[in-house]
A tleap script that builds the chain and sets N, CA, C and O, in Angstrom:
source leaprc.protein.ff14SB
mol = sequence {
  NMET ASN THR THR ALA SER ILE GLN ALA LYS
  LEU ALA GLN LEU PRO PRO PRO ALA GLN ALA
  GLU VAL LEU ASP PHE ILE ASP PHE MET LEU
  GLN LYS GLN LYS ARG LYS ALA SER GLY LYS
  LEU ARG GLN ASP TRP ALA ASN SER LEU GLN
  GLU TYR ARG HIE GLN TYR THR ALA LEU GLU
  LEU GLN LYS GLN GLY LEU ALA TRP ARG GLU
  CASP
}
set mol.1.N position { 0.855 -1.177 0.000 }
set mol.1.CA position { 0.000 0.000 0.000 }
set mol.1.C position { 0.899 1.238 0.000 }
set mol.1.O position { 1.822 1.339 0.808 }
set mol.2.N position { 0.627 2.176 -0.907 }
set mol.2.CA position { 1.467 3.372 -0.961 }
set mol.2.C position { 1.086 4.349 0.158 }
set mol.2.O position { 0.079 4.169 0.843 }
set mol.3.N position { 1.886 5.350 0.319 }
set mol.3.CA position { 1.702 6.294 1.426 }
set mol.3.C position { 0.358 7.001 1.360 }
set mol.3.O position { -0.319 7.125 2.381 }
set mol.4.N position { -0.041 7.465 0.185 }
set mol.4.CA position { -1.301 8.194 0.046 }
set mol.4.C position { -2.488 7.314 0.422 }
set mol.4.O position { -3.390 7.751 1.136 }
set mol.5.N position { -2.485 6.089 -0.055 }
set mol.5.CA position { -3.572 5.172 0.268 }
set mol.5.C position { -3.593 4.855 1.756 }
set mol.5.O position { -4.663 4.742 2.353 }
set mol.6.N position { -2.428 4.713 2.351 }
set mol.6.CA position { -2.335 4.440 3.783 }
set mol.6.C position { -2.901 5.604 4.595 }
set mol.6.O position { -3.635 5.399 5.562 }
set mol.7.N position { -2.554 6.817 4.195 }
set mol.7.CA position { -3.074 8.003 4.888 }
set mol.7.C position { -4.582 8.070 4.751 }
set mol.7.O position { -5.284 8.319 5.731 }
set mol.8.N position { -5.086 7.853 3.550 }
set mol.8.CA position { -6.527 7.904 3.322 }
set mol.8.C position { -7.264 6.851 4.142 }
set mol.8.O position { -8.329 7.128 4.694 }
set mol.9.N position { -6.705 5.645 4.225 }
set mol.9.CA position { -7.345 4.571 4.984 }
set mol.9.C position { -7.404 4.919 6.477 }
set mol.9.O position { -8.423 4.699 7.132 }
set mol.10.N position { -6.324 5.454 6.997 }
set mol.10.CA position { -6.289 5.816 8.414 }
set mol.10.C position { -7.190 7.009 8.696 }
set mol.10.O position { -7.853 7.060 9.732 }
set mol.11.N position { -7.214 7.973 7.770 }
set mol.11.CA position { -8.052 9.148 7.935 }
set mol.11.C position { -9.527 8.763 7.973 }
set mol.11.O position { -10.302 9.333 8.742 }
set mol.12.N position { -9.911 7.802 7.149 }
set mol.12.CA position { -11.303 7.350 7.095 }
set mol.12.C position { -11.753 6.721 8.412 }
set mol.12.O position { -12.947 6.697 8.709 }
set mol.13.N position { -10.815 6.216 9.195 }
set mol.13.CA position { -11.145 5.577 10.472 }
set mol.13.C position { -11.379 6.591 11.589 }
set mol.13.O position { -11.921 6.244 12.639 }
set mol.14.N position { -10.981 7.821 11.371 }
set mol.14.CA position { -11.120 8.848 12.413 }
set mol.14.C position { -12.505 9.476 12.380 }
set mol.14.O position { -13.139 9.528 11.326 }
set mol.15.N position { -12.979 9.954 13.532 }
set mol.15.CA position { -14.245 10.698 13.550 }
set mol.15.C position { -14.055 12.060 12.879 }
set mol.15.O position { -12.931 12.555 12.804 }
set mol.16.N position { -15.134 12.668 12.393 }
set mol.16.CA position { -15.024 13.953 11.676 }
set mol.16.C position { -14.235 15.047 12.399 }
set mol.16.O position { -13.456 15.743 11.748 }
set mol.17.N position { -14.400 15.231 13.712 }
set mol.17.CA position { -13.585 16.284 14.361 }
set mol.17.C position { -12.083 16.006 14.263 }
set mol.17.O position { -11.288 16.928 14.078 }
set mol.18.N position { -11.706 14.759 14.385 }
set mol.18.CA position { -10.287 14.399 14.279 }
set mol.18.C position { -9.802 14.553 12.841 }
set mol.18.O position { -8.649 14.920 12.615 }
set mol.19.N position { -10.669 14.276 11.868 }
set mol.19.CA position { -10.307 14.480 10.466 }
set mol.19.C position { -10.040 15.961 10.204 }
set mol.19.O position { -9.119 16.312 9.466 }
set mol.20.N position { -10.848 16.823 10.812 }
set mol.20.CA position { -10.644 18.265 10.657 }
set mol.20.C position { -9.297 18.688 11.237 }
set mol.20.O position { -8.620 19.549 10.676 }
set mol.21.N position { -8.907 18.082 12.362 }
set mol.21.CA position { -7.604 18.382 12.959 }
set mol.21.C position { -6.471 17.960 12.038 }
set mol.21.O position { -5.470 18.664 11.908 }
set mol.22.N position { -6.637 16.804 11.398 }
set mol.22.CA position { -5.626 16.325 10.458 }
set mol.22.C position { -5.491 17.305 9.297 }
set mol.22.O position { -4.377 17.619 8.877 }
set mol.23.N position { -6.610 17.787 8.781 }
set mol.23.CA position { -6.566 18.756 7.687 }
set mol.23.C position { -5.887 20.048 8.121 }
set mol.23.O position { -5.119 20.634 7.358 }
set mol.24.N position { -6.166 20.494 9.340 }
set mol.24.CA position { -5.499 21.685 9.867 }
set mol.24.C position { -3.990 21.467 9.951 }
set mol.24.O position { -3.202 22.357 9.631 }
set mol.25.N position { -3.599 20.265 10.388 }
set mol.25.CA position { -2.180 19.960 10.494 }
set mol.25.C position { -1.527 19.941 9.114 }
set mol.25.O position { -0.408 20.424 8.946 }
set mol.26.N position { -2.222 19.389 8.137 }
set mol.26.CA position { -1.689 19.370 6.773 }
set mol.26.C position { -1.502 20.792 6.262 }
set mol.26.O position { -0.486 21.098 5.639 }
set mol.27.N position { -2.474 21.662 6.520 }
set mol.27.CA position { -2.350 23.067 6.113 }
set mol.27.C position { -1.146 23.724 6.784 }
set mol.27.O position { -0.409 24.481 6.152 }
set mol.28.N position { -0.954 23.427 8.071 }
set mol.28.CA position { 0.199 23.953 8.801 }
set mol.28.C position { 1.505 23.485 8.165 }
set mol.28.O position { 2.428 24.277 7.973 }
set mol.29.N position { 1.577 22.210 7.845 }
set mol.29.CA position { 2.786 21.658 7.240 }
set mol.29.C position { 3.058 22.287 5.869 }
set mol.29.O position { 4.210 22.544 5.522 }
set mol.30.N position { 2.010 22.532 5.100 }
set mol.30.CA position { 2.182 23.165 3.794 }
set mol.30.C position { 2.703 24.592 3.935 }
set mol.30.O position { 3.578 25.010 3.177 }
set mol.31.N position { 2.172 25.343 4.901 }
set mol.31.CA position { 2.654 26.699 5.145 }
set mol.31.C position { 4.112 26.694 5.595 }
set mol.31.O position { 4.907 27.535 5.174 }
set mol.32.N position { 4.450 25.739 6.452 }
set mol.32.CA position { 5.821 25.609 6.937 }
set mol.32.C position { 6.762 25.321 5.773 }
set mol.32.O position { 7.865 25.865 5.711 }
set mol.33.N position { 6.333 24.476 4.864 }
set mol.33.CA position { 7.135 24.127 3.702 }
set mol.33.C position { 7.343 25.346 2.798 }
set mol.33.O position { 8.430 25.536 2.253 }
set mol.34.N position { 6.304 26.169 2.638 }
set mol.34.CA position { 6.420 27.373 1.816 }
set mol.34.C position { 7.431 28.346 2.422 }
set mol.34.O position { 8.209 28.974 1.704 }
set mol.35.N position { 7.410 28.463 3.752 }
set mol.35.CA position { 8.358 29.371 4.410 }
set mol.35.C position { 9.789 28.906 4.187 }
set mol.35.O position { 10.682 29.723 3.958 }
set mol.36.N position { 10.009 27.602 4.252 }
set mol.36.CA position { 11.350 27.067 4.033 }
set mol.36.C position { 11.799 27.302 2.598 }
set mol.36.O position { 12.966 27.601 2.347 }
set mol.37.N position { 10.876 27.168 1.664 }
set mol.37.CA position { 11.212 27.286 0.252 }
set mol.37.C position { 11.389 28.733 -0.185 }
set mol.37.O position { 11.871 28.992 -1.288 }
set mol.38.N position { 11.005 29.675 0.666 }
set mol.38.CA position { 11.045 31.081 0.259 }
set mol.38.C position { 12.465 31.625 0.144 }
set mol.38.O position { 12.662 32.723 -0.377 }
set mol.39.N position { 13.433 30.892 0.609 }
set mol.39.CA position { 14.817 31.329 0.443 }
set mol.39.C position { 15.456 31.793 1.731 }
set mol.39.O position { 15.032 31.440 2.832 }
set mol.40.N position { 16.484 32.588 1.560 }
set mol.40.CA position { 17.267 33.059 2.694 }
set mol.40.C position { 16.521 34.133 3.483 }
set mol.40.O position { 15.597 34.771 2.980 }
set mol.41.N position { 16.941 34.310 4.707 }
set mol.41.CA position { 16.394 35.339 5.574 }
set mol.41.C position { 16.748 36.712 5.016 }
set mol.41.O position { 17.910 37.012 4.740 }
set mol.42.N position { 15.728 37.528 4.860 }
set mol.42.CA position { 15.971 38.887 4.361 }
set mol.42.C position { 16.498 39.753 5.492 }
set mol.42.O position { 15.986 39.720 6.611 }
set mol.43.N position { 17.507 40.513 5.189 }
set mol.43.CA position { 18.048 41.441 6.177 }
set mol.43.C position { 18.189 42.832 5.579 }
set mol.43.O position { 19.138 43.556 5.877 }
set mol.44.N position { 17.239 43.195 4.736 }
set mol.44.CA position { 17.293 44.505 4.111 }
set mol.44.C position { 17.002 45.635 5.098 }
set mol.44.O position { 17.166 46.810 4.771 }
set mol.45.N position { 16.578 45.279 6.279 }
set mol.45.CA position { 16.312 46.253 7.331 }
set mol.45.C position { 17.588 46.637 8.081 }
set mol.45.O position { 17.583 47.600 8.847 }
set mol.46.N position { 18.659 45.911 7.877 }
set mol.46.CA position { 19.898 46.131 8.618 }
set mol.46.C position { 20.358 47.579 8.462 }
set mol.46.O position { 20.308 48.144 7.369 }
set mol.47.N position { 20.792 48.152 9.532 }
set mol.47.CA position { 21.279 49.531 9.620 }
set mol.47.C position { 20.191 50.580 9.424 }
set mol.47.O position { 20.501 51.763 9.283 }
set mol.48.N position { 18.943 50.179 9.412 }
set mol.48.CA position { 17.874 51.155 9.212 }
set mol.48.C position { 17.638 52.014 10.463 }
set mol.48.O position { 17.007 53.067 10.377 }
set mol.49.N position { 18.132 51.580 11.604 }
set mol.49.CA position { 17.988 52.363 12.836 }
set mol.49.C position { 19.311 53.025 13.239 }
set mol.49.O position { 19.503 53.403 14.395 }
set mol.50.N position { 20.194 53.155 12.290 }
set mol.50.CA position { 21.532 53.657 12.574 }
set mol.50.C position { 21.517 55.040 13.222 }
set mol.50.O position { 22.375 55.347 14.050 }
set mol.51.N position { 20.563 55.859 12.856 }
set mol.51.CA position { 20.505 57.213 13.404 }
set mol.51.C position { 20.194 57.231 14.900 }
set mol.51.O position { 20.414 58.241 15.569 }
set mol.52.N position { 19.678 56.110 15.427 }
set mol.52.CA position { 19.317 56.044 16.845 }
set mol.52.C position { 20.369 55.334 17.703 }
set mol.52.O position { 20.147 55.132 18.897 }
set mol.53.N position { 21.487 54.960 17.128 }
set mol.53.CA position { 22.455 54.137 17.858 }
set mol.53.C position { 23.031 54.818 19.087 }
set mol.53.O position { 23.424 54.140 20.036 }
set mol.54.N position { 23.088 56.130 19.092 }
set mol.54.CA position { 23.614 56.840 20.266 }
set mol.54.C position { 22.509 57.172 21.266 }
set mol.54.O position { 22.777 57.608 22.386 }
set mol.55.N position { 21.272 56.958 20.844 }
set mol.55.CA position { 20.134 57.289 21.688 }
set mol.55.C position { 19.629 56.075 22.478 }
set mol.55.O position { 19.151 56.220 23.603 }
set mol.56.N position { 19.736 54.881 21.888 }
set mol.56.CA position { 19.221 53.661 22.515 }
set mol.56.C position { 20.281 52.565 22.488 }
set mol.56.O position { 21.139 52.530 21.606 }
set mol.57.N position { 20.203 51.665 23.480 }
set mol.57.CA position { 21.078 50.494 23.460 }
set mol.57.C position { 20.357 49.366 22.730 }
set mol.57.O position { 19.142 49.420 22.539 }
set mol.58.N position { 21.100 48.356 22.329 }
set mol.58.CA position { 20.506 47.212 21.647 }
set mol.58.C position { 19.485 46.519 22.546 }
set mol.58.O position { 18.449 46.053 22.071 }
set mol.59.N position { 19.777 46.453 23.836 }
set mol.59.CA position { 18.858 45.818 24.773 }
set mol.59.C position { 17.544 46.592 24.863 }
set mol.59.O position { 16.474 45.985 24.908 }
set mol.60.N position { 17.610 47.901 24.889 }
set mol.60.CA position { 16.394 48.715 24.938 }
set mol.60.C position { 15.548 48.510 23.680 }
set mol.60.O position { 14.323 48.415 23.755 }
set mol.61.N position { 16.207 48.446 22.535 }
set mol.61.CA position { 15.479 48.212 21.289 }
set mol.61.C position { 14.851 46.825 21.262 }
set mol.61.O position { 13.735 46.655 20.772 }
set mol.62.N position { 15.570 45.829 21.792 }
set mol.62.CA position { 15.033 44.480 21.846 }
set mol.62.C position { 13.787 44.440 22.734 }
set mol.62.O position { 12.780 43.834 22.366 }
set mol.63.N position { 13.854 45.076 23.886 }
set mol.63.CA position { 12.703 45.102 24.790 }
set mol.63.C position { 11.516 45.813 24.149 }
set mol.63.O position { 10.375 45.377 24.302 }
set mol.64.N position { 11.777 46.895 23.440 }
set mol.64.CA position { 10.693 47.617 22.781 }
set mol.64.C position { 10.077 46.767 21.673 }
set mol.64.O position { 8.859 46.767 21.493 }
set mol.65.N position { 10.902 46.053 20.942 }
set mol.65.CA position { 10.395 45.159 19.899 }
set mol.65.C position { 9.500 44.080 20.478 }
set mol.65.O position { 8.457 43.762 19.909 }
set mol.66.N position { 9.900 43.522 21.598 }
set mol.66.CA position { 9.069 42.507 22.251 }
set mol.66.C position { 7.752 43.103 22.730 }
set mol.66.O position { 6.707 42.461 22.627 }
set mol.67.N position { 7.795 44.307 23.243 }
set mol.67.CA position { 6.579 44.976 23.711 }
set mol.67.C position { 5.619 45.212 22.544 }
set mol.67.O position { 4.408 45.047 22.697 }
set mol.68.N position { 6.150 45.598 21.378 }
set mol.68.CA position { 5.288 45.819 20.207 }
set mol.68.C position { 4.632 44.524 19.757 }
set mol.68.O position { 3.477 44.530 19.333 }
set mol.69.N position { 5.353 43.419 19.844 }
set mol.69.CA position { 4.797 42.123 19.423 }
set mol.69.C position { 3.673 41.664 20.345 }
set mol.69.O position { 2.754 40.975 19.903 }
set mol.70.N position { 3.738 42.039 21.624 }
set mol.70.CA position { 2.728 41.626 22.589 }
set mol.70.C position { 1.401 42.351 22.380 }
set mol.70.O position { 0.350 41.852 22.782 }
set mol.71.N position { 1.446 43.511 21.762 }
set mol.71.CA position { 0.212 44.304 21.553 }
set mol.71.C position { -0.720 43.653 20.572 }
set mol.71.O position { -1.792 44.189 20.289 }
savepdb mol mol.pdb
quit
């Protein structure tokens, strides 16, 4: 039995709520795969805060970035 048929057979044995979870997981895996395939990490933002280097420390900027993400 090939992989696709095996997955389909096992999926058919699950109740509908569990099948929905499997589909959600598949969607997650597909998104994860797209992120990996997108290439290298972009760093075009590097040095964009250069004008503030004497005003803030790296730690202060890191804390502020974390605070913005929490909002």
